[in-house]
C-alpha positions in Angstrom: -108.3 -52.7 -14.5 -104.8 -52.2 -15.2 -101.9 -52.7 -12.7 -101.2 -49.7 -10.4 -98.6 -48.9 -7.9 -99.7 -48.5 -4.3 -97.6 -47.3 -1.4 -98.6 -47.9 2.1 -97.6 -44.8 4.0 -98.0 -45.1 7.7 -98.0 -41.9 10.0 -95.0 -42.9 12.1 -92.7 -40.8 14.3 -89.4 -41.7 12.9 -88.6 -39.5 9.8 -86.6 -42.0 8.2 -89.4 -44.3 7.4 -91.4 -41.4 5.8 -88.4 -40.3 3.7 -88.0 -44.0 2.5 -91.5 -44.1 1.3 -91.2 -40.8 -0.5 -88.1 -42.3 -2.3 -90.2 -45.1 -3.5 -93.1 -42.9 -4.4 -90.7 -40.9 -6.7 -89.5 -43.8 -8.5 -86.2 -44.5 -6.6 -85.1 -48.1 -6.9 -84.5 -50.3 -3.8 -80.8 -50.7 -4.7 -80.3 -46.9 -4.6 -81.8 -46.4 -1.1 -79.5 -45.5 1.8 -79.1 -48.0 4.3 -81.0 -46.2 7.0 -84.0 -45.9 4.7 -84.3 -49.7 3.8 -87.6 -51.3 4.7 -89.3 -54.5 3.7 -91.1 -54.4 0.4 -93.7 -57.0 -0.6 -94.8 -57.4 -4.2 -98.4 -57.7 -4.7 -100.3 -59.0 -7.6 -101.1 -55.5 -8.7 -98.3 -53.4 -7.1 -95.8 -53.1 -4.2 -96.5 -52.8 -0.5 -94.2 -51.1 1.9 -93.8 -53.0 5.1 -92.2 -51.1 8.0 -90.5 -52.8 10.9 -92.9 -53.8 13.8 -90.7 -51.8 16.2 -92.0 -48.5 14.8 -94.6 -46.7 16.7 -97.7 -45.7 14.6 -100.2 -43.1 15.6 -103.9 -44.3 15.8 -105.9 -43.6 12.8 -109.4 -44.2 11.5 -108.2 -44.1 8.0 -108.6 -47.2 6.2 -105.4 -46.9 4.6 -103.6 -47.0 7.9 -105.2 -50.2 9.1 -102.6 -53.1 9.6 -104.7 -55.5 7.4 -105.1 -53.0 4.6 -105.5 -54.6 1.3 -105.0 -52.2 -1.8 -106.9 -54.5 -4.2 -109.8 -54.9 -2.0 -109.9 -51.0 -1.3 -109.9 -50.1 -4.9 -112.6 -52.7 -5.7 -114.6 -51.3 -2.8 -114.5 -47.8 -4.4 -114.9 -48.9 -7.9 -116.7 -52.4 -7.8 -117.5 -52.4 -11.5 -116.4 -50.8 -14.8 -119.7 -48.9 -14.8 -118.6 -47.2 -11.6 -115.5 -46.0 -13.1 -117.4 -44.6 -16.1 -119.9 -42.7 -13.7 -116.9 -41.1 -11.9 -115.4 -40.0 -15.2 -118.9 -38.5 -16.1 -119.1 -36.7 -12.9 -115.6 -35.2 -13.4 -116.9 -33.8 -16.8 -119.9 -32.3 -15.4 -117.8 -30.6 -12.7 -115.4 -29.0 -15.4 -118.5 -27.9 -17.4 -119.8 -26.0 -14.4 -116.4 -24.3 -13.9 -116.4 -23.2 -17.6 -119.8 -21.7 -17.2 -118.8 -19.8 -14.2 -115.7 -18.4 -16.1 -117.8 -17.3 -19.1 -120.3 -15.4 -16.8 -117.3 -13.7 -15.1 -116.0 -12.4 -18.5 -119.4 -11.1 -19.5 -119.6 -9.2 -16.2 -116.1 -7.8 -16.8 -117.1 -6.6 -20.2 -120.3 -5.1 -19.0 -118.3 -3.0 -16.4 -116.0 -1.8 -19.1 -118.8 -0.5 -21.3 -120.4 1.3 -18.2 -117.1 3.0 -17.1 -116.1 3.9 -20.7 -118.9 6.7 -20.7 -117.7 8.0 -17.4 -114.1 8.3 -18.6 -115.3 10.2 -21.7 -116.9 12.8 -19.3 -113.7 13.0 -17.3 -111.7 13.8 -20.2 -114.0 16.2 -21.5 -114.2 18.1 -18.1 -110.4 18.2 -18.0 -110.0 19.4 -21.4 -112.7 22.1 -20.7 -111.0 23.2 -17.6 -107.6 23.6 -19.4 -109.3 25.5 -22.2 -110.7 28.1 -19.8 -107.5 28.4 -17.8 -105.6 28.8 -21.2 -108.0 31.6 -22.3 -107.7 33.3 -19.0 -104.0 33.3 -19.3 -104.2 34.4 -22.8 -106.5 37.4 -21.8 -104.0 38.1 -19.1 -101.1 38.0 -21.3 -102.7 40.3 -24.0 -103.8 42.7 -21.5 -100.4 42.7 -19.8 -98.4 43.1 -23.1 -100.6 46.2 -23.8 -100.0 47.8 -20.3 -96.4 46.9 -20.4 -95.9 48.8 -23.6 -98.0 51.8 -22.3 -96.0 52.0 -19.1 -92.8 51.8 -20.8 -93.3 54.7 -22.9 -94.4 56.6 -19.6 -91.4 55.2 -17.7 -93.6 53.9 -14.9 -90.6 51.6 -13.7 -92.3 50.9 -10.4 -95.4 49.4 -12.1 -93.4 47.8 -14.8 -91.3 45.9 -12.4 -94.2 43.9 -11.1 -96.0 43.7 -14.3 -93.1 42.5 -16.3 -92.4 39.5 -14.1 -96.0 38.5 -14.1 -96.1 38.7 -17.9 -92.9 36.7 -18.3 -94.5 33.9 -15.9 -97.7 33.8 -17.9 -95.8 33.6 -21.2 -94.0 30.4 -20.0 -97.4 28.6 -20.0 -97.6 29.2 -23.9 -94.2 27.8 -24.8 -95.8 24.7 -26.2 -98.2 26.9 -28.2 -95.7 29.0 -30.0 -96.7 27.4 -33.3 -100.0 29.6 -33.2 -99.2 32.8 -34.9 -101.1 35.0 -32.4 -99.3 33.5 -29.5 -95.9 33.7 -31.3 -96.8 37.6 -31.9 -97.5 38.2 -28.3 -94.0 36.7 -27.4 -92.3 38.9 -29.9 -94.1 42.0 -28.6 -92.8 41.0 -24.9 -89.3 40.5 -26.2 -89.4 44.0 -27.9 -90.7 45.5 -24.6 -87.8 44.0 -22.8 -85.2 45.2 -25.2 -86.9 48.7 -25.3 -86.9 48.9 -21.4 -83.1 47.8 -21.3 -82.1 50.5 -23.7 -84.4 53.1 -22.1 -82.8 52.3 -18.5 -79.4 52.5 -19.8 -80.1 55.9 -21.4 -81.6 57.1 -18.1 -78.5 56.2 -16.1 -76.1 57.6 -18.8 -78.2 60.8 -18.5 -78.1 60.8 -14.8 -74.4 59.7 -14.5 -72.5 60.9 -17.7 -69.3 59.0 -18.6 -67.5 62.1 -19.7 -66.0 64.2 -16.8 -66.2 63.9 -13.1 -69.3 66.2 -12.5 -72.4 64.5 -11.7 -75.4 66.6 -12.9 -77.8 64.0 -11.9 -78.4 62.0 -8.8 -80.4 59.4 -7.1 -84.1 59.3 -7.9 -87.2 57.1 -7.4 -87.3 56.6 -11.2 -83.7 55.2 -11.2 -84.4 53.1 -8.1 -87.5 51.6 -9.7 -85.4 51.1 -13.0 -82.9 49.0 -11.0 -85.8 46.7 -10.0 -86.7 46.3 -13.6 -83.1 45.4 -14.4 -83.4 42.5 -12.1 -86.1 41.0 -14.2 -84.4 41.9 -17.7 -81.3 40.2 -19.3 -78.5 40.0 -16.6 -76.3 41.9 -19.2 -78.4 45.1 -18.6 -77.7 44.7 -14.8 -74.0 44.2 -15.4 -73.9 47.3 -17.8 -75.5 49.5 -15.2 -73.1 48.4 -12.5 -70.0 48.7 -14.8 -70.8 52.3 -16.0 -71.8 53.7 -12.5 -68.6 52.2 -10.8 -66.3 53.5 -13.8 -67.9 56.9 -13.4 -67.5 56.7 -9.7 -63.8 56.0 -10.0 -62.9 58.4 -12.8 -61.8 61.0 -10.2 -59.4 58.5 -8.7 -57.6 57.8 -11.9 -57.1 61.6 -12.5 -56.0 62.3 -8.9 -53.4 59.4 -8.8 -51.9 59.4 -12.3 -48.5 58.0 -12.7 -47.0 61.3 -13.1 -48.4 62.7 -9.8 -46.5 63.0 -6.6 -49.3 61.3 -4.6 -49.0 58.3 -6.7 -45.7 57.0 -5.3 -45.3 54.4 -2.6 -44.6 56.7 0.2 -48.1 58.4 0.0 -50.0 55.2 -0.6 -52.1 55.8 2.5 -53.8 58.7 0.5 -55.2 56.3 -2.0 -57.0 54.1 0.8 -58.2 57.4 2.5 -59.7 58.5 -0.8 -61.7 55.3 -1.3 -62.9 55.2 2.3 -64.3 58.8 1.7 -65.9 57.7 -1.5 -67.6 54.7 0.1 -69.1 56.9 2.8 -70.2 59.4 0.2 -71.8 56.6 -1.8 -73.6 55.1 1.2 -75.0 58.5 2.0 -76.2 59.5 -1.5 -76.8 56.3 -3.4 -77.2 53.6 -0.8 -80.9 53.3 -1.3 -80.8 53.7 -5.1 -79.5 50.2 -5.8 -81.0 46.9 -4.6 -79.2 45.7 -1.5 -78.4 42.3 -3.1 -76.4 44.1 -5.8 -73.6 44.7 -3.1 -72.6 48.0 -4.9 -70.4 49.1 -1.9 -68.4 46.0 -2.1 -68.4 46.1 -5.9 -66.9 49.7 -5.8 -64.2 48.7 -3.3 -63.3 45.6 -5.4 -62.9 47.5 -8.6 -60.8 50.1 -6.8 -58.5 47.2 -5.6 -58.2 46.1 -9.2 -57.3 49.5 -10.5 -55.0 50.2 -7.7 -53.0 47.0 -8.3 -52.8 47.8 -11.9 -51.6 51.3 -11.3 -49.2 50.3 -8.7 -47.5 47.6 -10.7 -47.2 50.0 -13.6 -45.4 52.7 -11.5 -43.2 50.3 -9.7 -41.9 48.9 -13.0 -41.2 52.5 -14.1 -39.3 53.3 -11.0 -37.9 50.1 -9.7 -34.7 51.4 -8.9 -36.2 53.9 -6.3 -37.7 51.1 -4.4 -36.1 50.5 -0.9 -36.8 47.8 1.7 -38.3 50.2 4.3 -40.4 51.8 1.5 -41.6 48.6 0.2 -42.4 47.2 3.6 -44.3 50.4 4.5 -46.4 50.1 1.3 -47.1 46.4 1.9 -48.0 47.0 5.5 -50.5 49.8 4.6 -51.9 47.7 1.8 -52.4 44.6 4.0 -54.1 46.7 6.7 -56.5 48.0 4.0 -57.1 44.5 2.8 -57.8 43.5 6.5 -60.2 46.3 6.9 -62.1 45.3 3.6 -62.4 41.7 5.2 -64.1 43.1 8.3 -66.5 45.3 6.3 -67.5 42.9 3.4 -68.1 39.3 3.0 -66.3 38.9 -0.3 -69.4 37.6 -2.1 -68.5 39.4 -5.2 -65.2 37.6 -5.6 -65.0 34.5 -7.6 -62.7 32.4 -5.0 -63.5 34.4 -1.8 -63.2 32.0 1.1 -62.7 32.8 4.8 -60.9 30.8 7.4 -60.5 31.1 11.2 -57.1 31.3 12.9 -56.1 28.3 14.8 -56.1 28.3 18.7 -52.4 29.0 19.9 -50.6 26.6 22.5 -48.5 28.4 25.2 -44.9 27.5 24.5 -41.4 29.2 24.8 -40.3 28.1 21.4 -40.2 31.2 19.1 -42.0 29.0 16.4 -44.7 28.2 18.9 -45.2 31.5 20.5 -48.5 33.5 20.5 -48.5 36.3 18.0 -50.5 38.7 20.3 -49.4 42.3 20.0 -48.5 42.3 16.4 -50.3 45.0 14.1 -51.7 42.4 11.7 -53.6 39.3 12.4 -50.9 36.6 11.9 -51.4 33.0 12.0 -50.1 31.5 15.1 -47.6 28.6 14.7 -48.7 25.6 16.6 -46.3 22.5 17.6 -46.8 19.9 15.0 -48.5 16.6 15.7 -47.2 13.9 13.3 -49.9 11.5 14.4 -52.6 14.0 13.0 -53.4 14.5 9.5 -52.5 17.8 8.0 -55.5 19.9 7.1 -55.4 22.0 3.9 -54.8 25.6 4.3 -57.5 28.0 3.9 -57.0 31.8 3.5 -58.5 33.7 6.4 -59.0 36.9 4.2 -60.9 36.7 1.0 -59.3 40.0 0.0 -55.7 39.0 0.9 -53.6 39.8 -2.1 -56.2 41.7 -3.9 -54.0 44.7 -4.0 -50.6 43.4 -2.4 -50.2 40.9 -5.1 -48.4 43.7 -7.1 -45.6 43.9 -4.8 -44.5 40.2 -5.4 -42.3 40.8 -8.2 -40.2 43.2 -6.1 -39.9 41.1 -3.1 -36.4 40.3 -4.1 -35.5 43.6 -2.5 -36.9 42.2 0.8 -35.0 38.9 0.3 -31.7 40.6 -0.4 -32.3 42.8 2.7 -32.9 39.8 4.9 -29.8 38.1 3.6 -27.7 41.1 4.5 -29.3 41.5 7.9 -28.8 37.7 8.8 -25.2 38.0 7.7 -24.7 41.0 10.0 -26.6 39.0 12.8 -24.3 36.0 12.5 -21.0 38.4 12.5 -22.5 40.0 15.7 -22.9 36.8 17.3 -19.4 35.7 16.8 -18.1 39.0 17.9 -20.3 38.9 21.0 -19.0 35.4 21.8 -15.4 36.5 21.5 -15.9 39.6 23.7 -18.0 37.9 26.3 -16.3 34.6 26.4 -17.9 31.2 27.1 -21.0 31.2 29.4 -20.3 30.8 33.0 -20.8 27.5 34.6 -24.3 27.2 35.8 -24.7 23.7 37.0 -27.8 24.3 39.1 -29.8 25.1 36.0 -28.8 22.0 34.1 -26.7 23.8 31.3 -27.3 26.9 29.2 -28.4 27.1 25.8 -26.5 30.0 23.9 -28.9 33.0 23.9 -27.8 33.8 20.3 -29.8 30.7 18.9 -33.0 32.0 20.4 -32.4 35.4 18.9 -31.8 33.7 15.4 -34.9 31.8 15.4 -37.0 34.6 16.7 -35.7 36.7 13.7 -36.4 33.8 11.5 -40.0 33.5 12.8 -40.3 37.3 12.2 -39.1 37.1 8.5 -41.3 34.0 7.8 -44.5 35.6 9.1 -43.8 38.7 7.4 -42.8 37.2 4.0 -45.9 34.8 4.2 -48.1 37.9 4.4 -46.5 39.4 1.4 -46.5 36.1 -0.8 -46.9 32.5 -0.5 -45.1 31.7 -3.7 -41.5 31.8 -5.0 -40.4 34.5 -2.4 -40.9 32.1 0.4 -38.7 29.5 -1.3 -35.9 32.1 -1.8 -36.3 33.1 1.9 -36.0 29.4 2.8 -32.8 29.2 0.9 -31.5 32.2 2.9 -32.5 30.4 6.2 -30.6 27.3 5.2 -27.6 29.4 4.5 -27.2 30.9 7.9 -28.5 27.9 9.8 -25.3 26.3 8.5 -23.2 29.3 9.2 -24.5 29.3 12.7 -23.6 25.7 13.2 -20.1 25.9 11.9 -19.2 29.6 13.0 -20.9 29.7 16.5 -21.2 26.1 17.6 -18.5 24.1 15.9 -16.2 27.1 15.6 -16.2 27.5 19.5 -15.7 24.1 20.5 -12.4 23.6 22.5 -9.5 22.1 20.6 -7.7 19.2 21.9 -3.9 19.1 22.0 -1.9 15.9 22.2 1.0 17.5 24.2 -1.0 19.2 27.1 -2.5 17.4 29.9 -0.1 14.3 29.9 1.3 13.1 33.2 4.3 10.9 33.9 3.6 7.4 35.4 5.3 8.4 38.7 3.3 11.6 39.1 0.2 9.7 38.3 0.8 7.1 41.0 1.6 9.8 43.4 -1.4 12.0 42.8 -3.6 12.7 45.6 -7.5 12.9 45.6 -8.8 16.1 44.2 -5.8 16.8 41.9 -6.7 18.2 38.4 -5.8 16.0 35.6 -8.6 16.6 32.8 -7.4 18.2 29.8 -10.5 20.5 29.7 -11.2 22.9 32.4 -14.6 23.2 34.1 -15.4 26.2 31.7 -14.5 24.3 28.7 -16.6 21.4 29.8 -19.4 23.6 30.5 -19.0 25.3 27.1 -19.2 21.9 25.3 -22.3 20.9 27.2 -23.7 24.4 26.2 -23.0 23.9 22.6 -24.5 20.5 22.7 -27.8 21.7 24.3 -27.8 24.5 21.8 -27.3 22.1 18.9 -30.1 20.1 20.2 -32.5 23.1 20.6 -31.4 24.2 16.9 -32.1 20.8 15.6 -35.6 20.5 17.1 -36.4 24.2 16.2 -35.2 23.6 12.6 -37.6 20.7 12.1 -40.4 22.9 13.4 -39.3 25.7 11.1 -39.5 23.3 8.1 -43.1 22.3 9.1 -44.3 25.8 9.3 -42.6 26.8 6.1 -44.5 24.0 4.4 -47.7 25.3 5.9 -47.1 28.7 4.7 -46.2 28.2 1.1 -48.5 27.2 -1.8 -49.2 23.4 -2.0 -47.4 23.1 -5.3 -44.2 24.3 -3.6 -44.3 22.2 -0.5 -41.8 19.7 -2.0 -39.1 22.3 -2.4 -38.9 23.1 1.2 -36.4 20.6 2.9 -34.1 21.4 5.8 -32.8 17.9 6.2 -29.2 18.9 5.5 -29.3 21.6 8.1 -30.7 19.3 10.6 -27.9 16.8 9.9 -25.4 19.7 10.3 -26.7 20.2 13.8 -26.6 16.3 14.5 -23.0 16.4 13.5 -22.3 19.2 16.0 -24.1 17.1 18.8 -22.0 14.0 17.9 -18.8 15.9 17.8 -19.5 17.5 21.3 -20.1 14.1 22.8 -17.1 12.7 21.1 -15.0 15.4 22.7 -16.4 14.7 26.2 -15.6 11.1 25.6 -12.1 11.8 24.4 -11.5 14.2 27.3 -12.3 11.6 30.0 -10.7 8.9 28.0 -7.5 10.7 27.8 -7.5 11.5 31.5 -7.7 7.7 32.1 -4.9 6.9 29.6 -2.0 7.5 32.1 -3.7 5.3 34.8 -3.9 2.5 32.2 -0.4 3.0 31.0 0.7 2.6 34.8 -1.3 -0.4 35.1 0.4 -2.0 32.1 4.0 -0.8 33.4 3.5 -2.5 36.7 5.6 -5.7 37.7 2.5 -8.0 38.3 4.7 -11.0 38.6 6.2 -9.5 41.8 2.9 -8.7 43.7 3.2 -10.7 46.8 -0.3 -10.2 48.2 -3.8 -9.0 47.3 -4.8 -5.7 48.9 -7.3 -2.9 48.2 -7.7 -1.4 44.8 -4.7 -0.3 43.0 -3.7 3.3 42.4 -4.4 3.3 38.9 -8.0 2.3 39.7 -8.2 5.1 42.3 -7.0 7.6 39.6 -9.5 6.3 37.0 -12.4 6.6 39.6 -11.1 10.1 40.5 -11.4 11.4 37.0 -14.7 9.9 36.4 -15.8 11.6 39.6 -14.5 14.9 38.4 -15.9 15.0 34.9 -19.1 12.9 34.9 -21.2 15.0 37.5 -20.3 18.2 35.6 -21.4 16.6 32.3 -24.5 15.2 33.6 -25.7 18.4 35.4 -24.9 20.5 32.3 -27.0 18.0 30.0 -29.8 17.7 32.5 -32.1 19.1 30.0 -31.0 16.7 27.2 -30.8 13.6 29.1 -30.7 11.2 26.1 -27.4 12.8 25.0 -26.0 12.2 28.5 -26.9 8.5 28.0 -25.1 8.5 24.6 -22.1 10.0 26.4 -22.1 7.2 28.7 -22.5 4.5 26.1 -19.5 6.0 23.9 -17.3 6.3 26.9 -17.9 2.6 27.9 -17.5 1.5 24.4 -14.1 3.4 24.3 -12.8 2.7 27.8 -13.5 -1.0 28.2 -11.5 -2.3 24.9 -8.7 0.1 25.8 -8.8 -1.3 29.3 -8.6 -4.9 27.9 -5.8 -4.0 25.5 -3.7 -2.7 28.5 -4.7 -5.8 30.5 -2.9 -7.9 27.7 0.3 -5.9 28.1 0.3 -6.8 31.8 2.9 -9.7 31.5 4.0 -11.8 33.0 1.4 -12.0 35.8 1.7 -14.2 38.9 -1.4 -15.8 40.5 -1.4 -13.2 43.2 -1.1 -10.5 40.6 -3.9 -12.0 38.5 -6.1 -12.1 41.7 -5.3 -8.3 42.3 -6.1 -7.4 38.6 -9.4 -9.5 39.0 -10.3 -7.4 42.1 -9.3 -4.2 40.3 -11.4 -5.1 37.2 -14.4 -5.8 39.4 -13.9 -2.4 41.2 -13.7 -0.7 37.8 -16.9 -2.7 36.7 -18.9 -1.5 39.7 -17.8 2.1 39.1 -18.8 1.9 35.5 -22.1 0.5 36.2 -22.8 3.3 38.7 -21.4 5.9 36.2 -24.6 7.5 35.1 -25.5 8.5 38.7 -22.1 8.7 40.3 -21.8 11.7 42.6 -25.6 12.3 42.4 -27.8 12.8 45.4 -30.6 11.3 43.2 -29.8 7.7 42.3 -31.2 6.6 39.1 -31.2 3.2 37.5 -28.7 3.1 34.6 -30.4 2.6 31.1 -30.4 -1.0 30.2 -28.5 -0.4 26.9 -25.6 1.0 28.9 -25.7 -1.7 31.7 -25.6 -4.3 28.9 -22.3 -2.9 27.3 -20.6 -2.6 30.6 -21.5 -6.1 31.9 -20.5 -7.6 28.5 -17.2 -5.9 28.2 -16.0 -6.1 31.8 -17.1 -9.6 32.1 -15.0 -10.5 29.2 -11.9 -8.8 31.1 -12.8 -10.8 34.2 -12.8 -14.1 32.1 -9.4 -13.1 30.7 -8.0 -13.0 34.2 -9.7 -16.2 35.2 -8.2 -18.0 32.3 -4.6 -16.6 33.4 -5.2 -17.6 37.0 -6.1 -21.2 35.7 -3.1 -23.8 35.7 -1.8 -24.7 32.3 -1.2 -28.3 33.3 -2.5 -30.4 31.9 -2.8 -28.5 28.7 -6.0 -30.1 27.4 -7.9 -28.9 30.4 -6.5 -25.4 30.3 -7.4 -25.2 26.6 -10.9 -26.5 27.0 -11.3 -24.0 30.1 -10.2 -21.1 27.8 -12.7 -22.1 25.1 -15.7 -22.4 27.7 -14.7 -19.3 29.5 -14.1 -17.0 26.2 -16.1 -17.0 23.2 -13.1 -15.6 21.2 -11.5 -18.5 19.1 -8.7 -16.3 17.8 -5.1 -17.6 18.1 -4.0 -14.0 18.7 -6.0 -13.7 21.8 -5.0 -17.1 23.0 -1.2 -16.1 22.3 -1.8 -12.9 24.4 -3.1 -15.1 27.3 0.1 -17.4 27.2 2.2 -14.3 27.0 0.4 -13.1 30.3 1.0 -16.4 32.0 4.7 -16.0 31.3 4.9 -19.2 29.2 8.1 -20.1 27.1 7.9 -20.0 23.3 8.3 -23.8 23.2 5.5 -24.3 25.7 3.4 -21.7 23.7 4.0 -23.5 20.4 2.7 -26.8 21.7 -0.3 -25.1 23.5 -1.1 -23.4 20.2 -1.2 -26.6 18.2 -3.3 -28.2 20.9 -5.5 -25.1 20.8 -6.1 -25.3 17.0 -6.8 -29.1 17.4 -9.4 -28.4 20.2 -11.2 -25.6 18.5 -14.8 -26.6 17.8 -15.7 -27.2 14.2 -18.6 -24.8 12.9 -21.9 -26.6 13.6 -23.2 -28.4 10.6 -26.9 -28.6 11.8 -29.1 -28.2 14.7 -27.9 -31.4 16.5 -24.5 -29.8 17.0 -26.0 -26.5 18.3 -26.4 -27.7 21.9 -22.8 -29.2 22.2 -20.9 -26.0 21.4 -21.5 -23.2 23.8 -18.9 -20.4 23.8 -21.0 -17.7 25.7 -19.6 -16.2 28.6 -21.0 -16.9 32.2 -24.0 -14.8 33.2 -23.5 -11.7 35.3 -25.2 -13.6 38.3 -22.5 -16.5 38.1 -19.8 -14.0 37.9 -21.0 -11.9 40.9 -21.0 -15.2 42.7 -17.5 -16.0 41.7 -16.2 -12.7 42.7 -17.7 -12.9 46.1 -15.7 -16.2 46.7 -12.6 -14.4 45.4 -13.1 -11.6 47.8 -13.5 -14.1 50.8 -10.2 -15.7 49.8 -8.4 -12.4 49.6 -9.7 -11.4 53.2 -8.5 -14.8 54.6 -5.1 -14.4 53.1 -5.0 -10.8 54.5 
């Protein structure tokens, strides 16, 4: 007995022990086992025994292998006590394999027997299937032979009604013999069927030629049951037979039209184009009455006649217009186009367009109610026009689909002559602009109408209404190059309107008018008129601004609608950005005029402030006269401007911001001119500055019954600028001794490290030049060096105090002033 490996695998709960045993069973050495799998191994004389720790819980088992005193050698010796026992076990295994082989051989024999039994059954099935196919084929052959004989006989007798049904059946049966065409008899039958089809085709064409001769307009024949049945046969024959029948019938049906409306006939010209469409209407009614039942309904003969009429008409009109191009006038051209598009619309209502290669139908979009001429409902027009909707940039644009499959089928011929229409619109728009200029001069500027929030010039609405009419009309004529030409005309007169009507009528500023002396300014009473522009002029500027804003928005919508009207390949050529920029310039110029007017009205007051002897002020009182003057002008102008720009609130906000950006720096410059200033004078100026600051913060809603919070962008500008002015005065009020403290205080209060500004502060304090020189040297020495790193960022702070801190300081100053008073 050779040495064998025995592993004692006890069924224990911990998975680790079992896994360790598996490692050993697969030949893993003890040194490679993970620590958590280590167990005690004992080497026996003929193998190894795994000894698990005693702490492991073992399930009870009756298996001898699970006994605690299990001995592998004894267990094996028990099973095989002798060498003979081993040999007997091997013999038993060999016997078992022999029985298994016998069973397998018997199974194979059974399978072979089943195959032999089913082989005969399969042969019977094949024979049955072949017999059935043969019988079916013979029946088809009998039907085919009889059908071909009958087809030839009926063809000779022109029995088209019976032929129509029989021919389709014969063709269907013949398809079953496609794989038997190698058999002579089958091939002969197939050739006879083809010969019968060819004979039928030629015979039917001859019958139609006899009934409807090509020469002349007289129709000796007419509808008959024979021709009606012949059309049913043509449906089964080669499609070319059907096409030939249709072509000849329509040509014969329109032969009279070509004679009546020849190029040399008076009725052929554009002024009598109605007669062409009246003729075809009568012909279609006549066809329905006489021949409506002769042709199959699926042939759509009525529509085919109308379509062919359109093709012929387009060719004839194009030819005659080329010959008589000099006689084409705008009214005549539009008349012909209008009548033609009406006829095309009538065709769309009557027919589906199924005979057209690219006939597609679309539905008009639902309109939105609006006062904009490019967003109005098109109700009331003679033709079905596409309603222009307000564009939504957030939504994807849908591709355009023609709403009339017959659109352009005739009217396309007018496109080469639309230059006459474009030139006419150029002339009309030029006259319209001239009329606007003349009307403005005759009627004068619009009357002030503060209650309605300013008025848009009525001429701009008239212009865009005319634009819309031209755009819709031209898009009905063509969506190609004429639309691009019309767009160029639109651009030309948008610019002319902007310069001639809007910019050309803005009031002009004069440097010599409106100026007041300092004495008269200081003596002016409340309510006196000092503004350069009159009330009417201010209202005119606001009206022009509102009009330019309306034109800007409407021009953008015009561009979008033009892009929707033209062909997709031409969209990139439509760009009204330059015209929109022109209106933006008008808006900017209008706002600048309003700012300059109010700014100029405040100039004398600021000049008076700088001319006052501030070193002689003995006590602090109420606000100075120049402040009262500035407030007066603000109260006179701002409410008028605000009320007239009520419909364009954002531009009123721009006006306020631009005025603040203009007035505050100018005020600070005049503040520097107030020199020298005493302590009391500085306190008075500080009080005046605070008063102006409060007025400026309230400027957007000054004089209004409805108080609105000023825009944050405007408030930020005012607070920043006026706080700087207050900080300048605070530095002036501070003692200049000791110099180091004064310089440091300046650097902390003002973020301006310029020596020029510091020099102006010293001038305001009235210091001598010698003192200023030493102070400037000290200032340059005390200037903080640029921060080299983040560690220096916190040590240098030149930002001005917050508005809350300044408000607290101002209140303290006011209390001090009251105590002195």
